[in-house]
C-alpha positions in Angstrom: 99.6 118.8 125.6 102.0 121.6 125.0 100.8 125.1 124.2 102.0 128.2 122.4 101.8 131.7 123.8 101.5 134.0 120.7 101.7 137.8 121.1 101.4 140.4 118.4 102.7 143.8 119.6 103.1 147.4 118.4 105.3 149.2 120.9 104.6 152.8 121.6 106.9 153.4 124.5 110.2 151.4 124.2 111.5 152.2 127.6 108.3 151.1 129.5 108.0 148.1 127.2 111.6 147.0 128.0 110.6 146.9 131.7 107.7 144.7 130.8 109.9 142.4 128.7 112.4 141.9 131.5 109.8 140.9 134.0 107.8 138.8 131.5 110.9 136.9 130.5 111.5 135.8 134.1 107.8 134.9 134.6 107.6 132.9 131.4 110.8 131.0 132.3 109.5 130.3 135.8 106.4 128.6 134.3 108.4 126.4 131.9 108.1 128.7 128.9 110.7 128.7 126.2 110.9 131.4 123.5 110.5 130.1 119.9 110.4 133.5 118.3 110.9 137.0 119.7 110.8 139.8 117.2 112.7 139.2 114.0 111.5 139.3 110.4 107.8 138.8 109.7 105.4 139.0 106.8 102.0 140.4 107.7 99.4 138.7 105.5 96.1 139.6 107.3 94.9 141.7 110.2 96.5 144.7 111.9 100.2 145.0 111.6 102.1 144.4 114.9 105.8 144.6 114.2 106.8 142.6 117.3 105.8 139.0 117.3 106.6 136.7 120.2 106.0 132.9 120.4 106.8 130.9 123.6 106.2 127.2 124.0 104.9 126.0 127.4 104.5 122.4 128.7 100.7 122.8 128.8 97.9 125.2 128.3 97.5 125.3 132.1 101.2 126.3 132.6 100.8 129.1 130.0 97.6 130.4 131.7 99.1 130.1 135.1 102.0 132.2 133.9 99.7 134.9 132.6 97.7 135.0 135.8 100.8 134.9 138.1 101.7 137.9 140.3 105.1 138.2 138.6 103.6 138.4 135.0 100.9 140.8 136.1 103.5 143.0 137.7 105.5 143.0 134.4 102.3 143.5 132.4 101.6 146.8 134.3 104.6 148.3 132.4 103.1 147.3 129.0 99.7 148.9 129.6 99.7 152.2 127.6 103.2 151.3 126.2 102.0 148.9 123.5 99.0 147.7 121.5 98.9 143.9 122.0 97.0 140.7 121.2 97.8 137.6 123.1 96.5 134.1 122.5 97.2 130.7 123.9 97.0 127.8 121.5 97.2 124.1 122.5 99.5 122.0 120.3 97.8 118.6 119.5 99.9 115.5 119.7 
């Protein structure tokens, strides 16, 4: 079953986060991920406000998790640490 990678982000250091985004984009694509939403307008209804919201669709939960655990993604993620407050969840899409 396909899965969604959903991230809610508040960027504190735009330069460092841009380095993360460049590497993450490559890692996500390499694992079959396709962006559905990346930034843009949003309406916060509950929970902490995170002005950057990203959704990527993967062919499976396993592919999404493999992306997250990959060396390429972890290298990119090192630029986000301290540069942003983030939540990330993987959600399987039932048929």
